[in-house]
C-alpha positions as CSV (number, residue, x, y, z in Angstrom):
1,X,-58.3,21.1,-29.6
2,X,-57.1,17.6,-28.3
3,X,-55.2,17.0,-31.8
4,X,-53.9,20.5,-31.7
5,X,-52.2,20.0,-28.0
6,X,-51.2,16.4,-29.1
7,X,-49.4,17.8,-32.2
8,X,-47.7,20.5,-29.9
9,X,-46.6,18.2,-27.6
10,X,-44.8,15.6,-30.4
11,X,-43.1,18.7,-31.8
12,X,-41.9,19.5,-28.0
13,X,-40.4,16.2,-27.5
14,X,-38.7,16.4,-30.9
15,X,-37.2,19.8,-30.4
16,X,-35.9,18.5,-26.7
17,X,-32.0,17.8,-26.6
18,X,-31.6,13.8,-26.4
19,X,-30.3,12.2,-23.3
20,X,-26.5,11.2,-23.9
21,X,-25.8,7.7,-23.7
22,X,-22.8,7.6,-25.7
23,X,-19.2,8.4,-24.6
24,X,-18.7,10.0,-27.9
25,X,-21.5,12.6,-27.2
26,X,-19.7,15.8,-27.7
27,X,-21.1,18.1,-24.9
28,X,-19.3,21.4,-25.9
29,X,-16.5,22.7,-28.1
30,X,-13.8,25.0,-27.2
31,X,-11.6,26.5,-29.8
32,X,-12.7,23.6,-32.0
33,X,-11.7,20.9,-29.6
34,X,-14.6,18.6,-28.7
35,X,-15.0,18.0,-25.0
36,X,-17.3,14.4,-24.8
37,X,-19.0,12.6,-22.1
38,X,-16.1,9.9,-22.3
39,X,-13.7,12.7,-21.4
40,X,-15.8,13.1,-17.9
41,X,-16.0,9.9,-17.1
42,X,-12.5,9.3,-17.8
43,X,-11.6,12.1,-15.3
44,X,-14.4,10.9,-12.8
45,X,-12.8,7.4,-12.6
46,X,-9.6,8.6,-11.5
47,X,-10.7,11.2,-9.0
48,X,-9.6,10.6,-5.1
49,X,-12.4,8.9,-3.0
50,X,-13.6,12.0,-1.3
51,X,-14.8,13.4,-4.4
52,X,-16.4,10.1,-5.8
53,X,-18.9,10.7,-3.1
54,X,-20.4,14.2,-4.9
55,X,-23.9,14.0,-6.2
56,X,-24.0,13.6,-9.6
57,X,-25.1,16.4,-11.0
58,X,-22.5,18.5,-8.9
59,X,-19.9,16.0,-10.2
60,X,-20.8,16.4,-13.6
61,X,-21.2,20.0,-13.8
62,X,-18.0,20.7,-11.9
63,X,-15.8,18.4,-14.1
64,X,-17.4,20.0,-17.5
65,X,-16.7,23.7,-16.2
66,X,-13.2,21.9,-15.3
67,X,-12.6,20.8,-18.5
68,X,-13.8,23.6,-20.4
69,X,-11.7,25.7,-18.6
70,X,-8.8,23.7,-18.8
71,X,-9.3,23.7,-22.6
72,X,-9.6,27.2,-22.5
73,X,-6.2,27.6,-21.2
74,X,-4.2,24.5,-23.2
75,X,-5.5,25.7,-26.7
76,X,-3.5,28.9,-26.3
77,X,-0.1,27.3,-26.0
78,X,-0.9,24.0,-27.5
79,X,1.0,24.9,-30.8
80,X,3.6,26.9,-29.2
81,X,4.5,24.7,-26.3
82,X,7.8,25.2,-24.6
83,X,10.3,22.2,-24.6
84,X,9.9,21.6,-21.0
85,X,6.2,21.4,-21.4
86,X,6.7,19.0,-24.5
87,X,8.9,16.8,-22.3
88,X,6.8,16.6,-19.4
89,X,3.6,15.6,-21.3
90,X,5.5,13.0,-23.2
91,X,6.7,11.7,-19.8
92,X,3.6,11.7,-18.4
93,X,1.8,10.0,-21.5
94,X,3.8,7.1,-21.3
95,X,3.9,6.9,-17.4
96,X,0.0,7.0,-17.5
97,X,-0.3,4.0,-20.2
98,X,2.3,1.8,-18.3
99,X,0.6,2.3,-15.1
100,X,-2.8,1.4,-17.1
101,X,-1.1,-1.8,-18.4
102,X,0.1,-2.5,-15.1
103,X,-3.1,-2.0,-13.3
104,X,-4.8,-4.1,-16.1
105,X,-2.2,-7.3,-15.5
106,X,-2.6,-6.8,-11.7
107,X,-6.6,-6.7,-11.8
108,X,-9.3,-9.5,-12.3
109,X,-10.4,-12.2,-10.1
110,X,-7.6,-14.8,-9.1
111,X,-8.9,-18.3,-9.1
112,X,-9.1,-20.7,-6.4
113,X,-6.7,-23.1,-8.3
114,X,-4.1,-20.0,-8.3
115,X,-4.8,-19.3,-4.9
116,X,-3.8,-22.8,-3.8
117,X,-0.7,-23.0,-6.1
118,X,0.5,-19.7,-4.8
119,X,-0.1,-21.1,-1.2
120,X,1.7,-24.1,-1.7
121,X,4.6,-22.3,-3.4
122,X,4.8,-20.3,0.0
123,X,4.1,-22.8,2.8
124,X,3.8,-26.2,1.2
125,X,7.4,-26.6,2.4
126,X,6.9,-24.6,5.8
127,X,8.5,-26.0,8.6
128,X,6.9,-25.3,12.4
129,X,9.0,-22.3,13.9
130,X,9.7,-22.1,17.8
131,X,7.6,-19.4,19.5
132,X,8.0,-18.0,23.3
133,X,6.0,-16.3,25.5
134,X,8.2,-14.9,28.4
135,X,8.3,-12.0,31.0
136,X,11.1,-9.0,31.8
137,X,11.8,-6.6,34.3
138,X,13.5,-3.6,33.0
139,X,16.0,-2.0,35.4
140,X,18.8,0.2,34.8
141,X,21.8,-1.4,36.5
142,X,23.3,-4.4,36.9
143,X,23.1,-4.1,40.8
144,X,19.4,-3.5,40.6
145,X,18.9,-6.7,38.2
146,X,21.1,-8.8,40.4
147,X,18.9,-7.9,43.5
148,X,15.6,-8.6,41.5
149,X,17.4,-12.3,40.8
150,X,17.9,-12.9,44.5
151,X,14.1,-12.0,45.3
152,X,13.0,-14.2,43.1
153,X,15.2,-17.3,44.2
154,X,13.7,-16.5,47.5
155,X,10.0,-16.8,46.1
156,X,9.2,-13.5,45.7
157,X,6.4,-13.1,42.9
158,X,8.0,-12.1,39.3
159,X,4.6,-10.2,38.4
160,X,4.7,-8.1,41.6
161,X,8.2,-6.9,41.0
162,X,7.7,-6.4,37.7
163,X,4.7,-4.2,38.5
164,X,7.1,-2.4,41.5
165,X,10.1,-2.0,39.7
166,X,10.2,-2.4,35.9
167,X,10.8,0.7,34.0
168,X,9.5,-0.8,30.5
169,X,6.0,-0.6,29.0
170,X,5.5,-4.2,29.8
171,X,5.9,-3.3,33.7
172,X,2.1,-2.6,34.4
173,X,0.9,-6.0,33.0
174,X,3.5,-8.1,35.2
175,X,6.3,-7.6,32.2
176,X,4.7,-9.7,30.2
177,X,5.4,-9.6,26.3
178,X,3.3,-11.8,25.1
179,X,4.2,-14.6,22.0
180,X,7.0,-13.7,19.8
181,X,9.4,-16.0,17.4
182,X,12.9,-15.8,16.7
183,X,14.4,-12.9,15.3
184,X,12.1,-10.3,16.9
185,X,13.9,-9.5,19.8
186,X,17.2,-8.1,20.2
187,X,20.1,-10.5,20.2
188,X,21.2,-10.5,23.8
189,X,17.4,-10.9,24.7
190,X,16.6,-13.8,22.4
191,X,20.1,-15.6,23.3
192,X,18.9,-15.4,27.2
193,X,15.5,-16.8,26.0
194,X,16.7,-20.0,24.1
195,X,18.6,-20.9,27.0
196,X,16.0,-21.1,29.2
197,X,13.5,-23.7,30.2
198,X,9.8,-23.2,30.8
199,X,9.5,-21.3,34.5
200,X,13.2,-20.7,34.7
201,X,14.5,-17.1,35.5
202,X,17.8,-15.6,34.3
203,X,20.7,-14.0,35.1
204,X,20.8,-10.4,34.5
205,X,20.7,-9.5,30.9
206,X,22.1,-6.5,29.2
207,X,20.9,-5.0,25.9
208,X,20.8,-1.1,24.7
209,X,17.6,-0.8,26.8
210,X,19.1,-1.4,30.2
211,X,19.2,-4.6,32.0
212,X,16.5,-7.2,32.1
213,X,15.6,-10.3,34.3
214,X,13.6,-12.6,32.3
215,X,11.3,-16.0,32.5
216,X,10.4,-17.8,30.0
217,X,6.4,-18.7,30.7
218,X,5.8,-21.1,28.0
219,X,6.8,-22.3,24.3
220,X,5.5,-23.4,21.2
221,X,5.8,-24.6,17.9
222,X,3.7,-23.1,15.3
223,X,3.2,-24.1,11.6
224,X,2.7,-22.4,8.6
225,X,-0.7,-20.0,8.5
226,X,-4.0,-21.8,7.2
227,X,-4.9,-21.2,3.7
228,X,-8.1,-19.4,5.1
229,X,-6.0,-16.9,7.2
230,X,-3.8,-15.9,4.1
231,X,-6.3,-16.1,1.2
232,X,-6.4,-11.8,0.7
233,X,-2.6,-12.2,0.7
234,X,-2.3,-14.8,-1.5
235,X,-4.4,-13.0,-3.9
236,X,-2.3,-10.0,-3.8
237,X,0.7,-12.3,-4.2
238,X,-0.9,-13.7,-7.5
239,X,-1.4,-10.1,-8.9
240,X,2.0,-9.2,-8.2
241,X,3.2,-12.0,-10.2
242,X,1.1,-11.1,-12.8
243,X,2.3,-7.3,-12.7
244,X,6.0,-8.7,-12.6
245,X,5.5,-11.2,-15.6
246,X,3.8,-8.3,-17.3
247,X,6.9,-6.0,-17.0
248,X,9.5,-8.7,-18.0
249,X,7.2,-9.6,-20.9
250,X,7.2,-6.3,-22.3
251,X,11.3,-5.7,-21.6
252,X,11.6,-9.0,-23.4
253,X,9.7,-8.1,-26.5
254,X,11.3,-4.5,-26.6
255,X,14.4,-3.1,-28.5
256,X,16.3,-1.4,-25.8
257,X,19.4,0.1,-27.5
258,X,21.4,1.9,-24.5
259,X,23.6,4.8,-26.0
260,X,27.4,4.7,-25.0
261,X,27.6,8.0,-23.9
262,X,28.6,9.0,-19.9
263,X,26.3,11.3,-18.1
264,X,27.1,13.1,-15.2
265,X,24.2,11.9,-12.9
266,X,24.1,15.4,-11.2
267,X,22.7,16.8,-14.7
268,X,19.4,15.1,-13.9
269,X,18.7,18.4,-11.8
270,X,20.0,20.9,-13.9
271,X,16.4,21.9,-15.2
272,X,18.2,24.6,-17.3
273,X,19.0,22.2,-20.1
274,X,15.6,21.7,-21.4
275,X,14.6,25.5,-21.0
276,X,13.8,27.2,-24.3
């Protein structure tokens, strides 16, 4: 009896489907077209992040059923596609392959020497640049601004005046704008800041926002960022350079013959031209 049970178990094991391990493993055939494990993996790899969170069984079964339905629909027209569909598929295939090449060129690790070289290229010759810390009081008229300048000359507290009279968003914190560099403020405002000494109050300054009274709180010289501060950005720059090199290399190695024909650009919107 024990031998009979062992034989039965062995037969059962031999007749069970093998666990698929190969990307070429055929899962189902629809109208003569094989759908493989590789097809499912390829689709799964390109799903948005929210679908990647699904349980494995739900993801697998859902994708398999989706591919079956898609193949059932596609097989009926694959040999009789419209011109518009055929041209669209050709364009999508080219775009998909090109995106693959771009992604491959921009992927991979960036070595420490490459990071250092990129840092030197971007920041090696960087000159220190000035930064300013200023506060302002924003009002609607020149007369109001002039009145504030007079009050400050008589010893009024800038912070309290800003909290009381400023209509700008920085008013509640005493008008302080924090640190900023050249080019970050509108030109009349920047010009007024550049003309001030630390602790000095400006005359009324007009911008498109209204009338300002400024005080320069502090000034400093700032060098380039440290290597560690920009490490991630440097890696991204290296990858972008790799992509640019791949594109330029592909173009240089290609034969591109532009037809000498005049085309009305408006035709790009005329889908009737590709209709059957």
